[in-house]
LUMVODREN-188063 format. One line per field, with one value per residue: x, y, z of N, C-alpha, C in turn. Coordinates in steps of 0.1 Angstrom, whole numbers, plus 5000, padded with zeros to 4 digits. Atoms other than C-alpha are relative to their C-alpha. Layout:
REM LUMVODREN-188063
n_east = (X; ...)
n_north = (Y; ...)
n_up = (Z; ...)
ca_east = (X; ...)
ca_north = (Y; ...)
ca_up = (Z; ...)
c_east = (X; ...)
c_north = (Y; ...)
c_up = (Z; ...)
This chain:
REM LUMVODREN-188063
n_east = (4989; 5000; 5000; 4989; 4988; 4989; 4998; 4988; 4997; 4995; 4991; 4995; 4987; 4998; 5009; 4991; 5000; 4991; 5005; 5007; 5012; 5007; 5000; 5007; 5011; 5006; 5005; 5007; 5016; 5012; 4999; 5015; 5015; 5003; 4985; 4999; 4993; 4988; 4994; 5002; 4990; 4995; 4987; 4995; 4995; 4995; 5005; 4991; 4985; 4996; 4994; 4991; 4986; 4991; 5002; 5005; 5020; 4997; 4994; 5004; 5017; 4998; 4994; 5010; 5003; 4994; 5001; 5012; 5000; 5007; 4993; 4994; 4998; 4999; 5002; 5003; 5012; 4998; 4992; 5003; 4991; 5000; 5014; 5006; 4993; 5008; 5016; 4999; 4999; 5014; 5007; 4992; 4997; 5014; 5002; 5005; 4990)
n_north = (4998; 4993; 4985; 4993; 4991; 5004; 5007; 5000; 5009; 5002; 5009; 5005; 5000; 5010; 5011; 5011; 5000; 4991; 4987; 5005; 5015; 4991; 4989; 5006; 5004; 4989; 4996; 5012; 5004; 4987; 5000; 5011; 4992; 4987; 4995; 4983; 4991; 4999; 4986; 4985; 4995; 5009; 4995; 5009; 4997; 5008; 5001; 5007; 4997; 5003; 5013; 5005; 5010; 5000; 4986; 5003; 5001; 4981; 4997; 5005; 4995; 4988; 5005; 5001; 4989; 4994; 5008; 4998; 4983; 4995; 4999; 5006; 4992; 5013; 4994; 5007; 4995; 4999; 4988; 4991; 4994; 5001; 5001; 4989; 4996; 5007; 4990; 4990; 5012; 5000; 4990; 4999; 5009; 5001; 4987; 5002; 4995)
n_up = (5005; 5017; 4997; 4996; 5008; 4997; 4993; 4989; 5000; 4991; 5001; 4983; 5004; 4992; 5003; 5003; 5014; 5007; 5006; 5018; 5004; 4993; 5012; 5011; 4999; 5003; 5011; 5004; 4999; 5010; 5011; 5001; 4998; 5008; 5000; 4999; 4987; 5001; 5004; 4991; 4992; 4986; 4984; 4992; 4983; 4992; 4987; 4990; 5000; 4990; 4994; 5011; 4998; 5014; 5008; 5014; 5007; 5004; 5016; 5009; 5000; 5007; 5009; 5008; 5003; 5010; 5014; 5007; 5004; 4989; 4992; 4989; 4986; 4989; 4991; 4987; 4995; 4988; 4997; 5007; 5010; 5013; 5002; 5008; 5013; 5007; 5003; 5008; 5018; 5005; 5000; 5015; 5013; 5004; 5005; 5012; 5008)
ca_east = (3538; 3530; 3521; 3555; 3581; 3610; 3621; 3645; 3664; 3674; 3705; 3715; 3752; 3756; 3734; 3752; 3740; 3762; 3754; 3749; 3729; 3706; 3706; 3697; 3670; 3655; 3654; 3644; 3612; 3600; 3610; 3586; 3557; 3560; 3592; 3582; 3598; 3629; 3631; 3617; 3641; 3659; 3685; 3703; 3704; 3726; 3714; 3730; 3760; 3765; 3770; 3794; 3822; 3833; 3840; 3841; 3802; 3801; 3825; 3805; 3773; 3789; 3803; 3772; 3754; 3776; 3770; 3733; 3736; 3718; 3722; 3737; 3736; 3744; 3724; 3717; 3685; 3700; 3725; 3709; 3738; 3730; 3689; 3692; 3713; 3687; 3657; 3673; 3683; 3646; 3632; 3657; 3651; 3610; 3610; 3592; 3624)
ca_north = (2524; 2536; 2569; 2576; 2599; 2588; 2553; 2547; 2515; 2503; 2484; 2465; 2474; 2452; 2423; 2388; 2395; 2415; 2451; 2441; 2408; 2435; 2458; 2431; 2414; 2449; 2458; 2421; 2422; 2462; 2450; 2416; 2440; 2470; 2475; 2511; 2516; 2509; 2542; 2561; 2582; 2563; 2570; 2540; 2540; 2522; 2512; 2502; 2522; 2520; 2486; 2481; 2453; 2458; 2494; 2482; 2480; 2520; 2519; 2494; 2510; 2543; 2523; 2507; 2537; 2552; 2523; 2529; 2565; 2571; 2586; 2574; 2582; 2558; 2563; 2551; 2549; 2542; 2573; 2595; 2599; 2609; 2612; 2647; 2644; 2614; 2636; 2663; 2638; 2628; 2660; 2670; 2641; 2646; 2682; 2687; 2690)
ca_up = (9267; 9229; 9248; 9262; 9245; 9261; 9273; 9301; 9295; 9331; 9335; 9369; 9368; 9398; 9385; 9372; 9337; 9316; 9302; 9265; 9275; 9295; 9267; 9239; 9259; 9266; 9228; 9218; 9238; 9226; 9192; 9197; 9212; 9191; 9170; 9163; 9198; 9190; 9172; 9203; 9221; 9251; 9280; 9289; 9331; 9347; 9379; 9415; 9409; 9444; 9448; 9417; 9423; 9384; 9372; 9339; 9337; 9336; 9307; 9291; 9296; 9280; 9251; 9244; 9245; 9222; 9193; 9196; 9193; 9229; 9259; 9294; 9331; 9361; 9390; 9427; 9441; 9474; 9476; 9451; 9428; 9393; 9395; 9391; 9355; 9348; 9354; 9333; 9300; 9303; 9302; 9273; 9254; 9258; 9247; 9214; 9189)
c_east = (5003; 4998; 5017; 5011; 5012; 4998; 5010; 5004; 5008; 5006; 5008; 5012; 5003; 4996; 5012; 5000; 5006; 4992; 4995; 4991; 4988; 4994; 4992; 4987; 4989; 4990; 4991; 4987; 4994; 4999; 4985; 4987; 4999; 5014; 5000; 5004; 5009; 5007; 4996; 5011; 5000; 5008; 5002; 5001; 5003; 4999; 5008; 5014; 5010; 5005; 5008; 5008; 5009; 4998; 4998; 4985; 4998; 5007; 4994; 4989; 4999; 5003; 4989; 4987; 5003; 4996; 4984; 4997; 4989; 5006; 5002; 4999; 5000; 4994; 5000; 4989; 5003; 5005; 4997; 5006; 4996; 4980; 4999; 5004; 4990; 4987; 5004; 5002; 4985; 4994; 5002; 4995; 4983; 4996; 5000; 5018; 4997)
c_north = (5008; 5013; 5006; 5008; 4994; 4985; 4998; 4986; 4994; 4990; 4998; 4998; 4992; 4985; 4989; 5000; 5010; 5010; 5000; 4988; 5010; 5005; 4990; 4991; 5011; 5005; 4987; 5003; 5014; 4995; 4984; 5005; 5011; 5006; 5014; 5006; 5001; 5013; 5012; 5005; 4995; 5004; 4983; 5002; 4987; 5001; 4995; 5005; 5001; 4985; 4994; 4997; 5006; 5015; 5001; 5002; 5014; 5001; 4994; 5002; 5015; 4995; 4997; 5011; 5011; 4991; 5001; 5014; 5004; 5002; 4992; 5005; 4984; 5008; 4989; 5006; 5003; 5018; 5013; 5008; 4999; 4998; 5011; 4999; 4991; 5007; 5015; 4997; 4999; 5007; 5008; 4995; 5002; 5013; 4997; 5005; 5010)
c_up = (4986; 5006; 5004; 4990; 5000; 5008; 5005; 5002; 5011; 4998; 5014; 4996; 5011; 4998; 4992; 4989; 4997; 4994; 4983; 5001; 5003; 4992; 4987; 5004; 5001; 4986; 4992; 5004; 5000; 4989; 4996; 5007; 4993; 4991; 4994; 5011; 5002; 4993; 5007; 5005; 5013; 5005; 5002; 5017; 5003; 5014; 5012; 4998; 5012; 5007; 4989; 5006; 4987; 4995; 4991; 4995; 4997; 4984; 4991; 4995; 4988; 4985; 4993; 4995; 4985; 4984; 4997; 4997; 5011; 5009; 5011; 5011; 5009; 5013; 5014; 5009; 5015; 5008; 4991; 4990; 4988; 4997; 4997; 4983; 4995; 4995; 4987; 4982; 4999; 4996; 4987; 4988; 4998; 4994; 4986; 4990; 4992)
């Protein structure tokens, strides 16, 4: 993980745990592993958008991404929704500044 230019934080939009809690846990684990990873370019990726029963989850992800100053995208591995956008955003972040 130390060699990665970009970190994708996968957030299960259809899961029981809230978006903020999932991201809090991810960031806490990164900080415990290596605090420098929190400064790495990252993208919040909301997964399972095809199974979403609460439409506010996507809005919550967008708001949290704005607070953290990172990009975001929602995807579905089942339908393929958002995968191209996720790849484009990842490549853009990975490109040297």
